[in-house]
C-alpha positions in Angstrom: -21.9 1.8 -18.2 -21.8 5.4 -19.5 -24.2 8.2 -20.2 -25.3 7.1 -23.7 -28.2 5.0 -22.5 -27.5 2.0 -24.8 -30.7 0.0 -25.3 -30.1 -3.6 -24.3 -31.9 -6.9 -23.6 -30.9 -9.2 -20.7 -31.0 -13.0 -20.9 -31.0 -14.8 -17.5 -31.0 -18.2 -16.0 -32.9 -18.2 -12.7 -31.5 -15.3 -10.8 -28.3 -14.8 -12.8 -28.0 -12.5 -15.8 -26.1 -14.5 -18.4 -25.9 -12.2 -21.4 -26.5 -8.6 -22.5 -27.3 -7.9 -26.1 -28.0 -4.6 -27.9 -31.5 -3.7 -28.9 -32.1 -1.7 -32.0 -32.5 2.1 -31.5 -31.3 4.2 -34.4 -31.4 7.4 -32.3 -29.1 6.1 -29.6 -27.0 3.1 -30.2 -28.2 1.8 -33.6 -27.5 -2.0 -33.3 -24.4 -1.7 -31.2 -23.2 -2.1 -27.6 -19.7 -1.8 -26.5 -17.6 -4.5 -24.8 -18.2 -3.3 -21.3 -21.9 -3.3 -21.7 -21.8 -6.9 -23.1 -19.4 -8.4 -20.6 -19.9 -6.7 -17.3 -22.9 -8.9 -16.5 -20.8 -11.4 -14.6 -20.1 -8.6 -12.1 -23.8 -8.5 -11.2 -23.5 -11.6 -9.0 -20.1 -11.0 -7.5 -19.0 -8.9 -4.5 -22.7 -8.1 -3.9 -24.1 -6.7 -0.7 -26.9 -9.0 0.3 -27.6 -8.0 4.0 -27.3 -4.9 6.1 -24.1 -4.1 8.1 -23.5 -1.9 11.1 -20.1 -0.7 12.4 -19.6 -1.7 16.0 -16.4 -1.0 17.9 -14.8 -0.1 14.6 -15.8 -3.3 12.8 -18.6 -3.9 10.4 -21.1 -6.6 11.8 -24.1 -8.2 10.1 -27.4 -6.7 11.2 -31.1 -7.0 10.6 -32.9 -4.4 8.6 -34.7 -3.2 11.7 -31.4 -2.8 13.6 -29.6 -1.0 10.7 -32.4 1.4 10.0 -32.9 2.0 13.7 -29.2 3.1 14.0 -29.6 5.5 11.1 -32.9 6.9 12.5 -31.3 7.4 15.9 -28.4 9.4 14.4 -30.9 11.5 12.4 -32.9 12.3 15.5 -32.9 16.1 15.8 -31.0 16.6 12.6 -32.2 19.4 10.5 -31.0 21.7 7.8 -27.7 21.1 6.2 -26.5 18.9 8.9 -27.4 16.0 6.6 -26.0 15.6 3.1 -26.2 13.1 0.3 -24.0 12.2 -2.7 -25.6 10.2 -5.6 -23.5 7.8 -7.6 -23.2 7.2 -11.3 -25.5 4.2 -11.7 -28.6 5.4 -9.9 -32.1 5.3 -11.2 -34.1 8.5 -10.9 -36.6 7.0 -8.5 -33.9 6.5 -5.9 -32.5 10.0 -6.5 -36.0 11.5 -6.2 -36.6 9.6 -2.9 -33.3 10.7 -1.5 -33.9 14.4 -2.3 -37.4 14.1 -0.9 -36.1 12.7 2.4 -33.4 15.4 2.6 -36.0 18.0 1.9 -38.2 16.7 4.7 -35.2 17.1 7.0 -34.7 20.6 5.8 -31.5 19.9 3.9 -30.6 21.0 0.3 -27.1 19.7 0.6 -27.0 17.1 -2.2 -24.8 16.5 -5.2 -24.4 14.0 -8.1 -21.1 15.2 -9.6 -18.7 12.9 -7.7 -15.8 13.8 -9.9 -15.9 17.5 -8.8 -16.8 18.8 -12.3 -18.3 22.3 -12.2 -20.7 23.8 -14.8 -23.9 25.8 -15.2 -26.9 23.7 -14.1 -29.5 26.5 -14.4 -31.0 25.1 -17.6 -30.9 21.7 -19.3 -29.3 23.1 -22.5 -26.3 24.2 -20.4 -25.3 20.7 -19.5 -26.7 18.4 -22.2 -25.3 17.0 -25.5 -27.3 19.5 -27.6 -26.2 18.2 -31.0 -27.9 14.9 -30.0 -26.1 11.5 -30.5 -27.5 11.0 -34.0 -27.1 14.6 -35.0 -23.3 14.7 -34.3 -22.9 12.6 -37.5 -23.6 15.7 -39.6 -21.1 17.9 -37.9 -18.6 19.3 -40.5 -16.2 20.5 -37.7 -15.8 19.3 -34.1 -13.7 20.7 -31.3 -13.0 18.2 -28.5 -12.1 19.8 -25.2 -10.9 17.6 -22.4 -12.6 14.4 -23.5 -11.6 11.0 -24.8 -15.0 9.9 -26.4 -13.6 6.5 -27.3 -13.5 5.6 -23.6 -16.1 7.9 -22.2 -18.8 7.3 -24.7 -17.8 4.8 -27.4 -21.1 5.0 -29.3 -20.8 8.7 -29.5 -17.2 8.2 -30.8 -18.6 5.9 -33.6 -20.9 8.7 -34.7 -18.0 11.2 -34.8 -16.1 8.7 -36.9 -19.1 8.8 -39.4 -18.8 12.6 -39.4 -15.1 12.3 -40.3 -15.8 9.8 -43.0 -18.3 12.3 -44.5 -15.6 14.9 -44.6 -15.7 16.4 -41.1 -12.7 17.7 -39.3 -11.9 17.1 -35.7 -9.7 19.2 -33.4 -8.6 18.3 -29.9 -7.5 20.1 -26.8 -6.1 17.4 -24.6 -3.5 14.6 -24.5 -3.2 12.6 -27.7 -5.1 9.3 -27.7 -6.2 7.1 -30.6 -9.8 7.8 -31.4 -9.7 5.6 -34.6 -10.0 8.6 -36.9 -7.7 11.6 -37.8 -7.6 14.4 -35.2 -5.7 17.7 -35.3 -4.0 18.1 -31.9 -3.8 21.6 -30.6 -2.1 20.9 -27.3 -3.1 19.9 -23.8 -3.5 23.2 -22.1 -6.9 24.9 -21.7 -5.4 28.3 -22.2 -5.9 27.6 -25.9 -9.6 28.3 -25.5 -8.7 32.0 -25.2 -6.9 32.1 -28.5 -8.0 29.4 -30.9 -5.7 28.8 -33.8 -6.7 30.3 -37.2 -7.0 26.8 -38.6 -9.8 26.1 -36.2 -11.7 29.3 -36.8 -11.5 28.8 -40.5 -12.8 25.2 -40.3 -15.8 26.4 -38.3 -16.5 29.6 -40.2 -20.1 29.6 -41.5 -20.5 25.8 -41.0 -24.0 24.7 -39.9 -24.1 21.9 -37.3 -20.5 22.4 -36.2 -20.0 21.3 -32.6 -17.9 21.9 -29.5 -17.8 18.9 -27.1 -16.4 19.5 -23.6 -15.7 16.6 -21.2 -15.2 16.1 -17.6 -11.4 16.2 -18.0 -11.8 19.9 -18.7 -14.7 20.7 -16.4 -12.8 19.9 -13.2 -10.6 22.9 -14.0 -12.0 26.2 -12.6 -13.2 28.5 -15.4 -13.0 25.8 -18.1 -16.8 25.6 -18.6 -17.2 29.3 -19.1 -14.2 29.3 -21.5 -15.5 26.4 -23.5 -19.0 27.9 -23.8 -17.5 31.2 -24.9 -15.4 29.4 -27.5 -18.5 27.7 -28.9 -20.2 31.1 -29.2 -17.1 32.5 -31.0 -17.1 29.6 -33.4 -20.8 29.7 -34.0 -21.0 26.0 -32.9 -23.5 23.9 -30.9 -22.3 23.5 -27.3 -22.2 20.0 -25.9 -21.3 18.5 -22.6 -20.1 14.8 -22.7 -21.1 13.1 -19.5 -19.7 9.8 -18.3 -22.3 8.8 -15.7 -25.6 7.2 -16.5 -27.5 8.9 -13.7 -26.1 12.4 -13.9 -28.2 14.3 -16.4 -31.4 13.0 -14.8 -30.2 13.9 -11.4 -29.3 17.4 -12.6 -32.7 17.8 -14.1 -34.1 17.1 -10.7 -31.9 19.7 -9.1 -29.7 17.2 -7.3 -26.8 19.6 -7.1 -25.5 22.2 -4.8 -23.4 25.4 -5.1 -19.8 24.5 -4.9 -20.4 20.9 -5.8 -19.0 17.9 -3.9 -16.2 20.1 -2.5 -18.8 22.2 -0.6 -20.0 19.0 1.1 -16.5 17.8 1.8 -15.7 21.2 3.4 -18.6 20.6 5.8 -17.6 17.1 6.8 -16.9 18.1 10.4 -20.3 19.7 10.8 -22.4 16.9 9.2 -24.5 14.8 11.5 -25.0 12.2 8.7 -23.9 11.6 5.1 -25.7 9.4 2.7 -23.7 7.8 -0.1 -26.3 6.6 -2.6 -24.2 4.3 -4.7 -21.3 6.7 -4.7 -18.2 4.7 -5.4 -16.1 7.0 -7.6 -14.8 9.6 -5.1 -12.4 9.8 -2.3 -14.3 9.5 1.0 -11.4 10.0 3.4 -12.6 13.5 4.4 -15.7 11.7 5.8 -13.8 9.1 7.9 -15.1 10.7 11.1 -18.6 11.5 9.7 -21.5 9.1 10.3 -21.9 7.7 6.8 -24.7 5.5 5.4 -23.9 3.7 2.2 -26.8 2.5 0.1 -25.6 0.4 -2.9 -25.0 -2.9 -4.6 -21.4 -3.9 -4.2 -18.8 -3.9 -1.4 -16.8 -1.4 -3.4 -15.1 1.9 -2.6 -18.1 3.6 -1.1 -18.2 1.2 1.9 -14.7 2.1 3.0 -15.8 4.5 5.7 -19.4 3.5 6.0 -21.0 3.1 9.5 -24.1 1.5 8.1 -24.4 -0.4 4.9 -27.8 -1.0 3.3 -27.9 -3.4 0.3 -29.7 -2.2 -2.8 -30.9 -3.7 -6.1 -28.8 -3.3 -9.2 -30.2 -1.9 -12.5 -31.1 -5.4 -13.7 -33.2 -6.0 -10.5 -35.6 -3.1 -10.5 -37.7 -0.8 -12.6 -36.0 2.5 -13.2 -36.0 5.8 -15.1 -32.9 7.3 -16.7 -32.0 10.3 -18.8 -29.1 10.0 -21.1 -26.6 12.7 -22.1 -28.7 14.2 -24.8 -31.8 14.4 -22.6 -33.6 11.3 -23.7 -35.9 9.7 -21.0 -35.7 5.9 -21.0 -37.2 3.2 -18.8 -35.6 0.0 -17.7 -37.5 -3.1 -16.5 -37.0 -5.6 -13.8 -35.2 -8.7 -15.1 -34.1 -10.8 -12.0 -34.5 -10.7 -8.3 -31.9 -9.0 -6.1 -29.7 -11.2 -3.9 -30.5 -12.0 -0.3 -32.1 -9.1 1.6 -31.2 -6.3 -1.0 -34.1 -4.0 -1.7 -34.9 -1.2 -4.2 -33.2 2.0 -3.0 -36.3 4.0 -2.9 -38.0 1.5 -0.6 -35.1 1.7 1.8 -35.5 5.5 2.0 -39.3 5.2 2.3 -38.9 2.9 5.3 -36.3 5.2 6.9 -38.6 8.2 6.5 -41.2 6.4 8.7 -38.7 5.9 11.5 -37.6 9.5 11.5 -41.2 10.8 11.5 -40.9 12.3 8.0 -43.0 9.8 6.0 -42.6 10.2 2.3 -45.9 10.5 0.3 -45.7 7.3 -1.7 -46.1 3.7 -0.8 -45.4 2.0 -4.1 -43.6 2.5 -7.4 -46.7 3.9 -9.1 -47.2 6.6 -6.5 -43.5 7.5 -6.5 -43.5 7.9 -10.3 -46.7 9.9 -10.2 -45.1 12.3 -7.7 -41.8 12.4 -9.6 -43.5 13.2 -12.9 -45.7 15.8 -11.3 -42.6 17.6 -10.1 -40.7 17.0 -13.3 -43.2 16.7 -16.2 -40.6 15.9 -18.8 -40.1 12.5 -17.2 -43.7 11.5 -17.9 -43.0 10.2 -21.4 -40.0 8.2 -22.8 -38.1 10.0 -25.6 -36.0 13.0 -26.3 -37.2 15.9 -24.1 -37.6 19.4 -25.4 -36.1 22.3 -23.6 -35.3 25.9 -24.3 -32.2 26.9 -26.3 -28.9 27.7 -24.6 -29.0 31.3 -23.4 -26.6 33.8 -25.0 -23.2 33.2 -23.5 -21.9 35.5 -20.9 -19.3 38.3 -21.5 -15.8 37.2 -22.4 -14.7 34.4 -20.1 -11.8 35.0 -17.8 -8.5 33.5 -19.0 -8.2 29.8 -18.0 -5.2 27.6 -17.8 -4.5 24.0 -16.8 -3.6 20.7 -18.3 -6.3 18.2 -19.3 -6.3 14.9 -17.5 -8.9 12.5 -18.9 -11.3 11.2 -16.2 -11.1 7.5 -17.2 -7.9 5.8 -16.4 -9.1 2.3 -17.2 -11.9 1.8 -19.7 -12.9 -1.6 -18.3 -13.1 -0.7 -14.6 -15.2 2.4 -14.2 -17.9 1.3 -11.8 -18.6 -1.3 -9.1 -20.3 -3.8 -11.5 -17.3 -3.6 -13.9 -14.7 -3.9 -11.1 -16.5 -7.0 -9.8 -16.5 -8.7 -13.3 -13.7 -11.3 -13.8 -14.1 -10.8 -17.5 -13.5 -7.1 -17.4 -10.6 -7.5 -14.9 -9.0 -9.8 -17.4 -9.6 -7.3 -20.2 -8.0 -4.6 -18.2 -5.0 -6.8 -17.3 -4.4 -8.2 -20.8 -5.6 -5.5 -23.2 -4.5 -2.4 -21.4 -1.6 -3.5 -19.2 -0.1 -6.4 -21.2 -0.4 -8.8 -18.3 -2.0 -12.2 -17.9 -4.9 -12.2 -15.5 -2.9 -14.4 -13.1 0.0 -11.8 -13.1 -2.4 -9.0 -12.4 -4.0 -11.0 -9.5 -0.5 -11.6 -8.0 
């Protein structure tokens, strides 16, 4: 549900997950799980894609796997280079991301991206985009500067750690719109131009303090130049630089190099030249620019990503497959298969492996073990679960150019941030009643 990587157990009856409960992990979530984690499980069985679909004469029609994959293979015939692109969504396991990148590479394309929200930042080293203080370590921060982030909604279990820091005497400053974080915050304003001239109060609070932290969120990183300005501010303050991600799959995908210069906008700009676009569970972006592009959606729910899809291939949800994930601090974690996927849905990587045969670019793995061996050979830090070690953040660049722009937090509705959550009647009701003061019936009407 976010990039924290909360450890959970799933209880199920036959093929339906009935309950999600937290598992103890002192380094990540302690004994906690937030409401969305606990109650989104009823969205796993609703609005699911359980068969392939192909668009014919402008309308989506049910199809067999052979027919659907055949249509995709036909469109990929002769495609090479950056005529094919892929965008990975927020919930993807790294096995599927690796297979997608491998297929694109076999076709000669490097046009792939995992930052659906358009956030731009340095991806040249892990320290440049990770939560370097670590989740547990942020508890010891004596001073924290939040830049364009609402951690209560974006990473609730990081927010509880920050609250511990405040209770221990830490001070929190914020650049962004005021929201209730459940602890005292000194509001500096909502414009990012403040990064170029931090108030004296902030500089004094950080002066000489070990473990002080700057945390920058996606609400800032969609503004050009904000990343550089935030990193420069962290250097001026002598603080640890942290990026607060909101997507479960993003850090791992970035570790694999699943990004492109210019981000998702670079792919959007090439829409007219693309022969095919793969949306790998990508449901949190505007796809209208690709309305005339042949689009293949591989995912779990009939959500936003299928709006302009020409072929829909049903995939397994996180509870229905073995998967590897890397959380925002760089911790490798493995999830295990709990229940079977509905209908004809398959693991994402197996779909891409089958497609590779049809286009004559057979991927070099036939089972999960072989795939993981190849993935870990290319990315050795994925071989063992746990917090991965990586080099320190390189010295910041020369003074950042002035930046300006108002912060808009990336999450508008805490309860409805992904396809599983939006399919959940429980979370729909939470959104209606808790956030909007409506009854569920009123919201439905």
